[in-house]
N, C-alpha and C positions, 0 to 999 in steps of 0.2 A: 504493500500500500504506500509506503514511503516513496518508492520509486515513481509512483503516479504523478508526483510533483514535477517530474522531468518531462511529462507528456507535452507535446506541442500545444494542445488545447489549454493547458494550465498556464502557458506563458504568453497568451494573447493580452496585449496591453489594454488596460481599462480606459474608460472615458477620461479625458483630461491629462493623459500621460504625455510627457514631453519627449520628443524623439531625440533630444540632446542627451538623454540619460543612457542611450544605447551605445554610443561610441566609447564611454568609459568602461562598460562591460566588456566590449570587444578588446579594448586596449589592455585590460587586466590579463586576458588570455595571451595576447601577443607579447607583452612585456615579459611574461613568464617563459614562454617557449623560446623567445629570442635569446635566452641564455646559451643556446647551442652555439651562437657566434663567439662566445667567450670560452669555449671548451679548451682552447689552447693554454689557459692558465693551469689546467691539470696535467699538461704534457710532461713538463720537467719533473714534477712530483711523482708521476707514475713511472717515469724512466728511472727514478732513484729508488723505487721499491725493489726489494730483494726477496726472492722466494726462499723456502726452507732449504733448498739445495744450493742456494747462492746465485741462482739464475736472475737475469735481468731481461726486461723487454727492450726491443729496439724501437727507433723512431717510426719505422714503417708499420710495425705491429700496433703501436699506439695511435698512429694516424688513421688506421682503419676504423677506429671507433666513431670518429666524426663522419666518415664517408658512409658507414652503415646507417647512422642516424638520418642523414640527408636522403639516402636511398629509400629508407622506409617511410620518410615523410611523403615522398612522391607516390610510393606504392600504396600506402594507406589512404592518401587523399583520393587517388584514382579508384580504389576499391570501394570506399565508403561514401563517396560523394552523393550517389543516388540515394542511398539509405538516409543520409543526413537530410535531404529534402523532405522526406516523409516523417522522420523522427523529430525534426526540429533542432534548433541550435542549442537549447538548454541541455538536452540529453547528450548531444555530441560533445559539448563543453565539459560535462561531468565525466564522461568516459576519457576525454583528453586529460583532465586533471588527474584521474586515477592512473592512467598509463604513464604520464610524465613523472608524477611523483614516485610511483612504484619503480620506474626505471632507475632512478637514483638509488633506491633501497637495494635493488638487486645488484647494481654496479658496486655498491659499497661492500657487499659480500665478496665480490670478485677481487676488490682491492685489498681487503683484509686477509684473504686466503691466497693471494697472488695467482688467481685463476682468470686469465684474460677472457675466456669464453663467457664468464658471467657478466663481465663488463660489456662485451659485445651484445649479449642477450638483453641486459638491463638498459644501459644508456642507448645502445644502438637500435635494437629491435623494438622492445616495449616502449622505451622513451620516444623512438622514432615514430611509432604509431600515434603516440600522444601528440607529437609535433604535427603530423598530418591532419588529425582530427581537429586540433586546436586552430591550425592555420586557416582551414576553409570554413569552420563552423560559423563565423559571424558574417561572411561575405554577402550571401544572399539576403540576409536580414537587413544589413546596412543599406544595400542597394534599394530594398523595398521602402525603407524609412526615408531615403533621400533620392527619390526619382528625379528631382530637380538638379541634384549635384552628386551623381554617383561616383565621380572621381574623388571629390572631397571626402565622401563617406568612407570609401575603401582606404584612402590615404591616411585617414585618422587612425584606423586600426592597424594597418600594415606597417606604419612607421614605428609602431611599438616593437615589432619583430626586429627591425634594424637597430633599435635602441636598447634591446634587452641585454646586450653585452655590457652596456654601461652600468647596469645593476649587477648582472651575474658575475662579471669579472672581479670587481672589488669585494663583493659578498663572499665569493669562494676564497679569495686571498686572505681576507680578514678572518674567516672561520678557520682556515688551515693554520694560520699563525696562532690563533687563540688555542686550538686544541693541541698544537705542538708545544706551546708554552706550558700547557697544563699536563704535559707528559702523556697525552692520549693519542691514539692512532689518528693522524690529522685527516687523511683522505677519506677513510670510511666514515668517520664521524661527521665530516663536512658534507659528504653526499647524503647521509641520512637526514641531517638538519635541513639541507636545501630541498630534499624531496618533500619533507613535511611543510616547510615554508611555502614552497611553490604550489603545493596542493591547496593550502588554505587561501593563498592569494588568488588562485584561479577560481576558487569557489565563490568569490565576490562576483565574478562574471557570470557564473552559473545562476546565482540567486537574482541578479539584477537584469539579465537579458530579457527582452520582450519582443514579440513579433507583432506585426501590424494587423489590426482587425481587417476583415474583408472589406474592400472598397475604400480603404483609407487613402487620403492624399494630403499633402501639406496645405496649410491655410493660404488661400488666394492663388494657389498654383494651378495653372491651366495647361495641360499637356499641349506642347506646340503642335500645330497642324502642319507646319513646314519644318523640315529638318534635313540634316545630311542624309544622303542616300544610304550611308552605312549604318544609320540608326534604324533598326527594324521596328515595325509596329506589330510584328508577329513573333511567336515563340518557336523554338526548335528543341525537341527532346534530346537528351544526352545520347540516346542510342543512334540518333541521326547526326548530331553535331560532329561527332568524331569521324564521320564518313565524308565530311565536306572538305574541300580544299582549303577553306578559310581556317578551319581548326589546325591543319597541319602547317599552314603558313605562320600562324601565330605560335605554334609549337617551335618552329625553327627560329622565330624572332626571339622568343624567351630563352631558348637554348643558347643562341650566340651571345645575347646580352649578358646572361649569367656567366657563361664561360669566359667572356672578356673581363668581366668584373673580378672573377676569381683570379685572373692573371695578375691582378694587382693585390687583391686581398690576401691571397695565399702566401705571398712573399713580401708583404709591405715593409716590415721592419728590416729584414736582411737586404731588400732591394735598395732602399735609400742609403743604407750604410755601404753597400758595395759600389753604388754609382758615385758616391761622394766620400771616398775613403779618407778617414782621419778627420772629416769635418762634422760627422754626425755621431754623437755619443749614443750608447744603448738607451739612456733615459729619453733623449730626444727622439729616437726611433719609436719608443713606446708612445710618446706624445703624438707622433705622426699617425700611428695606428688609431689612437683615440680620436684624432681629428677626422680621420676617414669614417669612423663610426658615427660621428655627429652628422657628417654630410650624407652618409648612407641613410640615416634616419630622417633628416630634414628633406632629402630628395624625394622620399616616398610620399610625403605630404605635399610638398610644393609642386612637383611635376604632376602628380595626380590631380591636384586642384587646377593647374594650368590646362590640363587636358579637357576640363569641362568647358573651356572657352575656345581652344584651338582644335579640339577634336583629338581622338586617340591616335588616328593615323598621322596627324600633324605632329603629335608629341613624339611618336616613335621615329618620324622623319628627322626630328631634332636629335634624338638619341644616336641614330645611325650616321647621320651626316656629320655632326660636330664630333661625335665619338670617334669616328674613323680618322678624322683630321688630328684630333688630340692624341690618340694612341700612336699614330705615326710620328708625331712631333715629340712626344714625351721623352724617348731615349736621347734626343739631341740636347737635352738640358743638362746632361751629366757632366762630371768634372772635367773631362778632356775635350769637351765641346763648348757649350755656353757657360758651364759651371754656375748654374743658377738654382740653388736650393729652393728659394721662394717660388720660382716658376714651376719647378717640378712638383712641389706641394700643391700649388694652385690647380695645375692641370689634373693631378691625381684626384683631388677633392671633387672637381667638377665631374669627372668621368664616373666616380663612385656615386655621386648624387644621381646620375642617370641610371646606374646599375640598380640602385634602390628604387628609383622612379619607375623602372620597368616592371618591378614586382607589383607596385601599387596601382599602376595604370591598366595592367592586363585584365583584371576582373571587369572593369568598366568597358574595356574593348570587347570582351566576350558578351557582356550584357547588350551592348549596341548591336552586335551582329546576330546573336541568338535569342535575345529577349531574356527576361528575368525568371522564366519558369523553372529551368533546370540549371541556373548559372553556377551554383555551388558544385554540382556534379560535373559539369563541363570544366570548371576551374580545377577540380580535383584531378581529372585526367590530364589536363594541360601541364600540371605540376610535375609530371614524369619528365618533362624537359629539364626541370631543376635537378632532379635525381641524376639524369644523364650528364648534365653539365658539372654537377658536383663530383663526378668520377672522371670525366674527360678532361676538365680544366686542370686539376692537379696533376694528371698524367702528362699533359703537355708541358706544364711548367717544370715539374720535378724531373721529367725525362730529359729535357734539354739541359737543365742545370747539372744533372748527374753526368751527362755526356761531356760537358765542358770540364767538369772536375776530373773525371776519369782520364780524359785525354790531356790533362794538364794545361788547358787553355784558360785564359783569364776569365774568372766567373762573371765579371761585369760585362763581358762581351756577349754573354748569353741573353741579356735582357732586351737588347734591340730586336733580336730574332723572335723572342717570346711576344713582345708587344706588337711587332708587325704582323705576326700570325693572328693576334687578337684583332688587329685592324682589318685584316682580310675577312675574318669572320663577321665583323660588323658590316662589311660591304655586302655579304650574303644576306644579312638581315635587312639591309636597305632595299635590296631587290625583292625580298619576300614581302616587305611592307607595301611596296609599290603595287604588288600583284593582288592585294586584298580587294575584293569586290563584295557587294551585297550577296547574302546567301540566297540561292535559287529558291523559288517558290515551291518547288517539289519537296523541299525539306521541312516546310512549315507544318506546325500542328494546326489542323483546320479548326479545331474547337478551342484553341488556347490563344487566340489573339489577345492583345493587351487591352483590357477594359478597366477603366478607373472611374468609379462613381463618387459622388460627393460623400464625405464622411466627416468625422470630427476634425476640426481645423486647429492645428497647434504648430 
C-alpha cells in the first residue's frame, strides 16, 4: 500500500500548484546522479588499496568503473524509457534513488574486501541503472509543464547533472579525510555515507515531483498557429521514432558532440600541464578542471534557453560550426606556438559549454520532431549515443596518448592529433544536423495529435 504513493495518478498536481516547484524536484535528482562526473576523486585512493595478498589495481582496471556506469546509464535509459511513460516520474525517481544509493553500498563492500567485481557491480551496474532512470525521469514532465519554453525547462534540470561534480567531489574528499583521520576505512565508509546521503537527497525529488493535470496549459499561453516546420503538431510513438532517419541523425549528433567533449574532459588537467610545461602547477590544473565544470553546467542552461529563440537546429548549427573552428585552433595556443594560457582556457571553456548544451538541448529537439507523447522513451534510446561515446572517446584519447608514450614521442604532440580528430567528428555532426527534416506523416500517431485545452492558469 505504501508503494501506491508512487503511482502516477497520486502525483497529479492539485489546483493552484505552481509549475516552478517542478524544476527543483528534477534538479535534486540530477545534482545527485551528477556525482558520477567526480568519480575521479576515488581513483588514486582505490589505486592505493592493497589486497590481502599484497595485490594492487591498475589505472585501466579502475577506469572501467566509470565506463561501466556510463554504459549502463544509456542501456537502462533505453530499456526503461517506455515503462517510465506509463509508470510516471515519481516511481522512476524512487527506483533511481534506490539503485544509486545501493550502488555505493555494494561498491563499499568491494573496496573493503578488495574485490573489484563488487565495485563494478555496485557503482557500475546498479548505480548505472540509477543514473539512467534518474536522468530521463523528469524530462517528459518538465516539457509538459513548460510547453512555452521546453529548452529552458530541460536546461534547468540537466544543468544539475553537469554541476553534480561540484558537490560530489568535495563531499567525497572531505569524508575520506574525516574517516582517515578517525582511523577508519576511508573509502568504504565514505561510499556508505554518500549512498545514504544521496538516497535521502533524491527522495526530496520523489516527494515533490508533480505531473500536469489533463488539458493543463500555462496562464495566457496560446499555442502558436505558425511555427518552424521542424516543430511537429503530431506525436510519434517510440516504436516508430527509432525507425526514422531523424532519430539516427540526432543519435550521430549527440555521439560526436559527446565524444568531442570527452576529448577535453578526459585529459583536462594533464593536457594543460603538458601543453604548457612548467607554467601550470597541479593546483592550477585542478582549478582549470573546476572551471570547465562550471561552464559545463552553465552551458546546459544557457544554450538550452537560447534554443527556445533560435531553434534546436540553429543551436546545434552553432555547436558544430564554432566547435569545429575552436577544436582546430585550440592546439595552436600551446607553449611552442602562441603560448597563451588564457586563450587556451577560454576556448576550452566555450567548447565545454557547448558539450553541456548539447545534452540539455537534445530533449527539446526530440520533442519538436516527435511530439511530447513518448519523449522520455525516445530520449532514453537516444542516450545509447552517450554510452557509445563514453567508450569510444576515451579509447581514442588514451590510445593515441599511449602510442606516443610507447614510441617515445613527445606527449604534447599527441594533443593536436586528438583535437583535430574531434574537429573532424564535429564536421560529421554538422552534416547530420543539416540533413534533419520534419518527420514523415507515415510515422505519426493518428489518434495522438497534440490537443491542449484550457485548464488552471499558473
